[in-house]
C-alpha positions as CSV (number, residue, x, y, z in Angstrom):
1,M,24.6,-4.0,5.1
2,R,26.4,-2.5,2.3
3,I,26.0,-3.6,-0.9
4,N,27.5,-2.1,-4.1
5,P,24.1,-0.6,-5.7
6,L,25.6,-1.3,-8.7
7,L,24.6,-4.8,-8.2
8,L,21.1,-3.5,-7.9
9,T,19.9,-4.6,-11.1
10,D,19.3,-7.4,-13.4
11,G,22.7,-9.5,-14.7
12,Y,21.7,-8.7,-18.3
13,K,21.7,-5.5,-18.1
14,T,25.0,-5.4,-17.1
15,A,26.6,-5.6,-20.6
16,H,24.0,-3.3,-22.4
17,H,26.4,-0.6,-22.4
18,N,28.0,-2.7,-25.3
19,M,24.5,-3.4,-27.4
20,Y,23.2,-0.3,-27.8
21,P,23.8,1.6,-31.5
22,K,27.2,2.9,-31.4
23,G,26.9,7.2,-30.7
24,T,23.8,6.5,-28.5
25,T,23.9,9.3,-26.3
26,L,20.2,9.2,-24.5
27,V,17.4,6.9,-23.4
28,Y,14.6,8.0,-22.2
29,S,12.1,5.1,-20.1
30,N,9.2,6.1,-18.4
31,F,7.2,3.0,-15.9
32,T,3.7,2.8,-15.9
33,P,0.6,0.4,-14.8
34,R,-0.3,-1.1,-18.0
35,S,-3.3,-3.7,-17.1
36,L,-6.3,-4.5,-14.2
37,K,-6.3,-8.0,-15.4
38,H,-5.1,-9.2,-12.4
39,A,-6.5,-6.1,-10.1
40,P,-8.7,-6.6,-7.5
41,K,-12.7,-5.7,-9.2
42,H,-12.5,-2.4,-7.2
43,C,-10.0,-1.2,-8.6
44,N,-10.1,0.3,-11.9
45,E,-7.4,3.4,-11.2
46,I,-4.1,3.7,-10.0
47,V,-3.1,5.9,-6.7
48,S,0.6,7.9,-8.0
49,F,2.5,7.2,-5.1
50,G,6.2,5.8,-3.9
51,Q,8.5,7.6,-6.4
52,Q,10.0,10.4,-3.9
53,M,10.6,7.3,-1.8
54,A,11.8,4.7,-4.2
55,M,14.7,7.8,-5.6
56,K,15.6,8.6,-1.7
57,I,16.5,5.3,-1.2
58,I,18.4,4.6,-4.8
59,H,20.4,8.0,-3.9
60,E,20.9,7.0,-0.5
61,A,22.5,3.4,-2.0
62,F,24.8,5.5,-5.0
63,Q,25.9,8.1,-2.2
64,H,27.1,6.1,0.7
65,D,27.8,2.8,-1.0
66,F,28.9,4.0,-4.5
67,F,30.4,7.7,-4.6
68,N,31.7,8.0,-1.2
69,Q,33.4,4.5,-1.0
70,P,37.0,4.2,-2.4
71,K,36.8,4.2,-6.8
72,E,39.0,1.2,-6.8
73,L,37.0,-0.8,-3.9
74,V,33.3,-0.3,-5.5
75,C,34.6,-0.9,-9.0
76,G,36.9,-3.3,-8.4
77,E,34.2,-5.2,-6.9
78,M,32.2,-5.0,-9.9
79,K,35.0,-6.6,-12.3
80,R,35.5,-9.1,-9.8
81,E,32.2,-10.3,-9.7
82,L,31.5,-9.8,-13.1
83,S,34.3,-11.5,-14.8
84,M,32.9,-14.5,-13.2
85,Y,29.5,-13.5,-13.3
86,L,29.9,-13.4,-17.4
87,N,32.7,-15.7,-17.8
88,T,34.8,-12.4,-19.1
89,D,37.6,-10.2,-18.3
90,Y,34.6,-7.2,-17.6
91,D,35.2,-3.7,-19.0
92,V,34.3,-1.1,-15.7
93,S,35.3,2.0,-17.7
94,H,32.1,3.2,-17.5
95,F,31.4,2.1,-13.9
96,E,34.9,4.3,-13.3
97,A,33.0,7.3,-14.9
98,L,30.9,7.4,-13.4
99,W,32.8,7.5,-9.5
100,D,34.4,10.5,-11.2
101,L,31.0,12.0,-11.8
102,Q,30.3,12.3,-8.2
103,Y,26.3,12.1,-9.1
104,L,23.7,9.9,-10.5
105,P,23.1,12.2,-13.9
106,I,19.0,11.5,-14.5
107,M,16.0,13.2,-14.4
108,V,13.2,11.4,-12.7
109,K,9.3,13.1,-13.3
110,A,6.1,11.7,-12.0
111,I,3.3,12.4,-11.8
112,E,2.0,14.1,-8.1
113,E,1.5,11.6,-5.4
114,G,-1.6,11.5,-4.2
115,T,-3.4,11.8,-7.3
116,V,-4.9,9.0,-9.3
117,V,-4.9,8.0,-12.6
118,P,-5.3,5.4,-14.9
119,V,-3.5,2.2,-16.5
120,K,-1.8,3.3,-19.7
121,V,-0.8,6.9,-18.0
122,P,2.6,6.7,-16.7
123,V,3.3,7.4,-13.3
124,L,7.2,8.2,-13.7
125,T,9.9,8.7,-16.6
126,I,13.8,9.1,-17.1
127,Y,16.3,9.4,-18.7
128,N,19.9,10.5,-18.5
129,T,21.5,14.3,-18.4
130,V,25.4,12.9,-19.7
131,P,25.0,11.2,-22.7
132,E,27.7,9.5,-21.8
133,F,26.2,7.8,-19.2
134,Y,22.9,6.4,-22.0
135,W,23.3,3.4,-20.7
136,I,22.4,4.6,-16.7
137,T,18.5,4.8,-17.6
138,N,18.0,1.3,-17.9
139,Y,20.6,0.4,-15.9
140,L,18.1,1.4,-12.9
141,E,15.2,0.0,-14.1
142,T,15.4,-3.3,-12.0
143,I,15.4,-1.2,-8.9
144,I,12.9,1.2,-9.6
145,S,10.5,-1.8,-10.5
146,N,11.5,-3.3,-7.4
147,L,11.1,-0.4,-4.7
148,L,8.3,1.2,-6.8
149,W,4.8,-1.4,-7.8
150,K,4.2,-1.9,-4.7
151,P,3.7,1.2,-2.9
152,I,1.7,2.2,-5.6
153,T,0.4,-1.5,-4.7
154,S,-0.7,-1.0,-1.4
155,A,-1.5,2.8,-1.8
156,T,-4.4,2.3,-4.6
157,I,-5.9,-0.7,-3.0
158,A,-6.8,1.3,-0.2
159,H,-7.6,4.0,-1.9
160,N,-10.5,1.8,-2.7
161,Y,-11.3,0.4,1.3
162,R,-11.3,3.5,1.5
163,K,-14.1,4.2,-1.2
164,V,-16.3,1.3,-0.3
165,L,-16.4,1.7,3.6
166,T,-16.8,6.1,3.3
167,S,-19.6,5.0,0.8
168,W,-21.3,2.6,3.1
169,Q,-20.6,5.2,6.0
170,E,-22.1,8.4,4.1
171,K,-25.6,6.4,4.1
172,T,-25.4,4.3,7.4
173,D,-24.0,6.8,9.5
174,A,-23.2,10.4,8.0
175,E,-22.6,12.2,11.3
176,R,-19.5,10.3,11.9
177,G,-16.8,11.0,8.9
178,W,-14.2,11.1,11.3
179,F,-14.5,7.1,11.8
180,I,-13.0,6.5,8.7
181,D,-9.5,7.4,9.2
182,W,-9.3,4.7,11.7
183,Q,-11.6,1.8,10.1
184,G,-9.3,-0.1,8.2
185,H,-6.4,-0.7,10.2
186,D,-3.0,-2.0,9.1
187,F,-2.0,-5.5,10.1
188,S,-0.3,-7.2,7.3
189,M,3.2,-6.8,9.0
190,R,3.9,-10.2,10.0
191,G,2.4,-11.6,6.9
192,L,4.8,-9.5,4.2
193,D,8.2,-10.5,3.0
194,S,10.6,-8.0,4.4
195,I,11.1,-4.8,6.9
196,D,11.5,-2.9,3.3
197,A,8.1,-4.2,2.3
198,T,6.6,-3.4,6.1
199,I,7.7,0.5,5.6
200,S,6.9,0.5,1.7
201,S,3.3,-1.1,2.2
202,G,2.5,0.6,5.4
203,I,2.9,3.7,3.8
204,G,0.9,2.9,0.7
205,H,-2.0,1.8,3.6
206,L,-1.4,5.0,5.5
207,T,-1.9,7.3,2.4
208,S,-5.6,6.5,3.3
209,F,-5.8,5.8,6.9
210,S,-4.3,6.1,10.3
211,G,-4.8,2.8,12.2
212,S,-1.8,0.9,11.5
213,D,0.1,-1.9,14.0
214,S,3.1,-1.9,11.4
215,L,5.1,0.5,13.2
216,P,7.9,0.5,10.2
217,A,5.4,2.5,8.4
218,I,6.3,5.3,11.1
219,Y,9.8,5.4,10.1
220,G,9.6,5.5,6.9
221,A,7.3,8.1,7.1
222,R,9.3,10.5,8.9
223,K,13.1,9.5,6.5
224,Y,11.4,9.5,3.2
225,Y,8.0,11.9,3.4
226,G,9.4,14.1,6.4
227,E,7.0,14.3,8.4
228,T,7.4,15.7,12.3
229,G,3.8,15.1,14.0
230,F,1.4,12.2,14.2
231,I,1.2,9.7,11.6
232,A,-0.2,6.1,12.8
233,G,-1.9,4.7,16.3
234,S,-3.7,2.4,17.9
235,V,-5.1,1.2,20.9
236,N,-3.7,-1.1,23.7
237,A,-4.6,-5.0,22.5
238,T,-4.2,-8.6,23.7
239,E,-3.3,-11.6,21.9
240,H,-4.2,-14.9,22.2
241,S,-1.6,-15.8,24.7
242,V,-2.0,-13.1,26.9
243,M,-6.1,-15.1,27.1
244,C,-4.6,-18.7,27.2
245,A,-2.0,-17.6,29.6
246,G,-5.3,-16.7,32.2
247,G,-6.2,-19.8,31.2
248,K,-9.7,-21.2,29.2
249,E,-12.0,-21.7,33.0
250,D,-10.8,-18.1,33.9
251,E,-10.8,-16.4,31.0
252,I,-14.1,-13.9,31.7
253,E,-11.3,-13.1,34.9
254,T,-9.1,-12.1,32.4
255,F,-11.6,-9.9,31.1
256,R,-11.8,-8.6,34.6
257,R,-8.4,-8.1,35.0
258,L,-7.3,-6.0,31.9
259,L,-10.5,-4.1,32.1
260,D,-9.0,-3.2,36.1
261,T,-5.3,-3.1,34.2
262,Y,-6.7,-0.1,31.2
263,P,-9.2,1.5,32.7
264,T,-9.1,4.2,30.1
265,G,-9.3,4.4,26.6
266,I,-10.0,1.5,24.2
267,L,-9.1,-2.0,25.1
268,S,-9.0,-4.6,22.2
269,V,-9.9,-7.9,23.1
270,V,-9.5,-11.2,21.1
271,S,-12.1,-13.0,22.0
272,D,-12.3,-17.2,19.6
273,T,-9.3,-17.6,21.8
274,W,-12.3,-20.9,22.9
275,D,-15.9,-19.6,22.5
276,L,-16.3,-16.5,21.3
277,W,-20.1,-17.0,21.4
278,K,-19.9,-17.7,25.5
279,V,-17.7,-14.5,25.7
280,C,-20.7,-12.7,23.8
281,T,-24.0,-14.0,25.3
282,E,-22.3,-14.7,28.8
283,H,-18.7,-13.2,30.2
284,L,-20.2,-9.7,28.8
285,V,-23.6,-9.6,30.5
286,T,-21.9,-10.2,34.0
287,L,-19.2,-7.8,33.2
288,K,-21.8,-5.0,31.8
289,E,-21.8,-3.4,34.8
290,E,-18.0,-2.7,34.2
291,I,-17.7,-2.6,30.9
292,M,-20.4,0.3,31.1
293,N,-19.0,2.6,34.1
294,R,-15.8,2.3,32.3
295,D,-14.3,5.5,31.3
296,G,-13.6,3.7,27.8
297,K,-14.1,1.1,24.7
298,L,-14.0,-2.2,24.8
299,V,-13.5,-3.3,21.5
300,I,-14.4,-7.6,20.4
301,R,-12.0,-9.3,18.6
302,P,-13.1,-12.4,16.9
303,D,-10.4,-14.0,14.7
304,S,-11.6,-17.5,13.3
305,G,-14.4,-18.0,10.9
306,D,-15.9,-16.3,8.2
307,P,-15.9,-12.8,8.6
308,V,-18.8,-12.0,7.2
309,D,-20.9,-14.3,8.9
310,I,-19.2,-13.7,12.1
311,L,-19.9,-9.8,12.5
312,C,-23.2,-10.2,10.4
313,G,-24.5,-13.5,11.2
314,K,-25.0,-17.0,9.9
315,R,-27.7,-17.8,7.0
316,W,-27.8,-21.5,6.7
317,N,-28.8,-23.0,3.2
318,D,-31.1,-25.9,2.9
319,E,-28.2,-28.2,2.8
320,Q,-27.1,-26.9,5.4
321,N,-27.9,-28.7,9.2
322,P,-28.7,-25.5,11.8
323,Y,-28.5,-27.7,14.7
324,D,-26.1,-26.2,16.8
325,E,-26.0,-25.0,20.7
326,N,-24.9,-21.7,19.4
327,V,-27.7,-21.6,16.6
328,D,-29.1,-18.5,18.4
329,A,-26.2,-16.5,18.2
330,I,-24.1,-17.9,14.7
331,E,-27.6,-16.5,13.7
332,K,-27.1,-13.0,15.0
333,G,-23.8,-12.6,14.8
334,V,-21.3,-10.8,17.3
335,V,-22.8,-6.8,16.1
336,E,-26.4,-7.8,17.1
337,L,-25.2,-9.7,19.9
338,L,-23.1,-7.2,21.7
339,W,-26.5,-4.5,20.3
340,D,-28.2,-7.2,22.8
341,V,-26.6,-6.7,25.9
342,F,-25.3,-3.2,26.2
343,G,-28.0,-1.0,23.7
344,G,-27.2,1.8,21.6
345,T,-28.8,4.4,19.5
346,I,-30.5,4.7,16.2
347,N,-29.3,8.0,14.8
348,E,-30.7,10.2,11.9
349,Q,-30.5,7.7,8.9
350,G,-32.0,5.1,11.2
351,Y,-29.1,3.0,11.8
352,K,-28.5,1.1,14.7
353,V,-25.1,2.5,16.5
354,L,-23.5,0.7,19.4
355,D,-23.4,2.3,22.4
356,S,-19.8,3.7,23.0
357,H,-18.4,1.8,25.7
358,I,-18.6,-1.3,23.1
359,G,-17.4,-2.5,19.4
360,A,-15.9,-4.6,17.6
361,I,-13.0,-5.4,15.1
362,Y,-12.3,-8.2,12.2
363,G,-8.6,-8.6,11.3
364,D,-8.3,-11.8,9.5
365,S,-8.7,-12.6,5.7
366,I,-10.4,-9.3,5.3
367,T,-10.2,-8.6,1.4
368,I,-12.1,-5.7,-0.3
369,D,-14.8,-7.5,-1.5
370,R,-15.7,-8.8,2.8
371,A,-15.6,-5.2,3.4
372,N,-18.3,-4.5,1.1
373,E,-20.2,-7.8,2.5
374,I,-19.7,-6.4,5.9
375,C,-21.7,-3.4,5.5
376,E,-24.0,-4.7,3.0
377,R,-24.9,-7.1,5.6
378,L,-25.2,-4.6,7.9
379,E,-27.4,-1.6,6.5
380,A,-29.4,-4.6,5.7
381,K,-29.8,-5.3,9.7
382,G,-30.2,-2.1,10.6
383,F,-26.5,-1.4,12.1
384,A,-24.6,1.0,10.7
385,S,-21.1,0.1,9.4
386,T,-19.7,2.2,11.5
387,N,-19.6,-0.8,14.7
388,V,-16.5,-2.3,13.0
389,V,-12.8,-1.7,12.6
390,L,-11.4,-4.1,10.0
391,G,-7.6,-5.1,10.8
392,I,-6.0,-5.4,6.5
393,G,-3.5,-7.8,6.7
394,S,-1.2,-9.8,4.5
395,F,-3.9,-11.4,2.4
396,T,-4.9,-8.3,1.2
397,Y,-1.2,-6.9,0.3
398,Q,0.8,-9.6,0.2
399,Y,-1.1,-11.4,-2.4
400,N,0.0,-8.8,-5.0
401,T,2.8,-8.9,-7.5
402,R,3.8,-6.7,-10.2
403,D,1.0,-7.9,-12.5
404,T,-1.4,-6.9,-10.6
405,F,-1.3,-3.8,-12.6
406,G,0.5,-4.4,-15.0
407,F,3.5,-2.3,-14.2
408,A,6.5,-2.1,-16.5
409,M,9.4,0.4,-16.9
410,K,10.2,0.8,-21.2
411,A,11.9,2.6,-23.4
412,T,10.0,4.7,-25.7
413,Y,12.9,7.5,-27.3
414,V,16.4,7.4,-28.0
415,E,18.6,9.8,-29.5
416,V,21.9,7.9,-31.9
417,N,24.3,10.5,-33.6
418,G,22.6,13.4,-32.7
419,E,19.2,11.8,-34.2
420,G,15.6,11.4,-32.5
421,R,14.3,7.5,-32.7
422,E,11.4,7.0,-31.5
423,I,11.0,3.2,-30.1
424,F,7.9,1.1,-29.3
425,K,7.9,-2.4,-28.6
426,D,4.5,-4.0,-29.6
427,P,4.5,-8.1,-29.7
428,I,2.3,-9.9,-31.9
429,T,1.4,-13.0,-29.5
430,D,0.6,-10.7,-26.8
431,D,-3.3,-9.6,-26.2
432,G,-2.3,-5.4,-26.1
433,T,-1.1,-5.3,-23.0
434,K,2.4,-4.8,-23.3
435,K,2.3,-3.0,-26.5
436,S,4.2,0.3,-25.1
437,A,3.6,4.4,-25.7
438,T,6.2,5.8,-28.3
439,G,8.9,8.8,-28.3
440,L,8.8,11.1,-25.8
441,L,5.3,11.4,-23.4
442,R,3.7,14.1,-22.3
443,V,0.6,13.5,-19.7
444,T,-2.4,16.0,-19.4
445,T,-5.6,16.0,-17.4
446,G,-8.9,18.0,-18.5
447,E,-12.6,17.1,-18.2
448,N,-12.1,13.8,-19.5
449,G,-9.3,12.9,-16.8
450,Y,-5.8,12.2,-17.1
451,K,-5.2,11.2,-20.4
452,L,-1.3,10.0,-22.1
453,V,0.3,12.0,-25.5
454,D,3.2,10.3,-27.1
455,S,5.2,11.0,-29.8
456,Q,6.0,14.3,-28.1
457,T,9.1,16.8,-29.7
458,W,11.0,17.8,-26.4
459,A,9.7,21.5,-25.8
460,G,6.2,19.2,-25.4
461,E,7.5,16.6,-23.4
462,Q,8.7,20.2,-20.6
463,T,4.3,20.4,-20.4
464,G,1.6,18.5,-18.8
465,I,1.4,17.0,-15.2
466,L,4.3,15.3,-15.2
467,K,7.0,17.2,-12.6
468,P,10.5,16.7,-11.8
469,I,11.1,14.6,-8.8
470,Y,15.5,14.3,-9.0
471,Y,17.7,15.9,-10.8
472,D,21.8,15.5,-11.0
473,G,21.4,14.2,-7.5
474,N,19.4,17.1,-6.3
475,F,15.3,16.8,-5.3
476,Y,12.2,18.6,-6.2
477,N,8.9,19.2,-5.7
478,T,9.3,17.2,-2.3
479,T,6.1,15.9,-1.2
480,T,4.5,15.2,2.3
481,L,2.3,12.2,3.8
482,T,0.2,14.5,5.3
483,E,-0.2,16.6,1.8
484,I,-0.6,12.6,-0.1
485,R,-3.4,12.0,2.2
486,G,-5.4,15.7,1.7
487,K,-5.1,15.0,-1.8
488,L,-6.7,11.1,-1.9
489,G,-9.5,12.2,0.9
490,K,-10.7,14.8,-1.6
491,L,-11.1,12.4,-4.4
492,V,-12.6,9.7,-1.8
493,E,-15.3,13.3,-0.6
494,L,-15.9,13.6,-4.4
495,V,-16.8,9.6,-5.7
């Protein structure tokens, strides 16, 4: 689908080139996370991520669908559409001048991707490089925000999942640090709102983990981050249709057929199509010898109920009636039931690790809080946190908005008739969240972490850690997903 990239903005911006003061030659803006008010409680800092991807998408849109198209076609389309939209004879001479230039006249700087910064620190700045195109800076605000808030948000949440899971792994199973790469697995694609969202959020997940069922994220990592080798992995796994097709009465035969079909490697089988507790206490007992003689691991996947209780066992309160024919199984939970059948080892830290032929995964309604509680409850029962993999779905990655971390792009400096003007917003009716920085910006780092310094001279603006990534149609200081993963992995190790 071709869409004129000049349409990739808010409608009200199409008149702003006539609204700036006469003599305006430069507009300087920044994209900044402003607040943790709506953030998950474990998320106290922001992962800088996605700027390269966002700018490549914008660059390709303008190259392919504007500059490489006939001038009369793309500018004529804007005249026709905006004349109707604004009920006026819309003048497109500024768009025609941009087409004549044949590149986007902007400088975009960003904090190195894979860096973790506090709120109020801008992760991107942008300004026009040709005086005539002062209007382009904030014309691009909408598409930059549209493309950038989600990958940063997902990468930030994934980073905090990893911090939580790593802290429990180090406490309960220090020998298996490699497991963390796979303990958080992306199951979110079906619940995200587009393929583009799957790519941007999915790569955000992959900045901290290697497990993913969101295949478009692999395409995105190659296209936008230059990856050529391994990016993500998964395992052979069933769904409910597979289990149902085999029939309820022959469920154990379905298990047996699957074990025969996949005699080696990891095989994940959804196990609560009917009776999870029967699977754990009967079917697996019957199949124990076949499972233990197999060159691989069978992973049991519950998919319904409270994930904490299902994995770790039900705790009854005084108002609940614990009577149930499966009361013993319910009280133990899946991990302990698997231990009862297959056993395992006690590691050097004194925690139980399931036999390598069996494991568990839960992929429904997982949150950072639930992930932490699962690990905490397992530890309290004497089990290592590494006995389970957690599928992280759209409940985590879709239930977010631009407001999750308060992202906004605001202008803080303009030049009019050769004079620099520091500008800012500070609404009297706001709680302070919307107060912007002022003037030209610089981000510094030192013993006290990352800090925004505003009201800079141009000389000061050129220093600091915001580095050019896009200038007049060319890319600079590009990075890879591998490099981003490496930076974030070191940060987790330091926690």
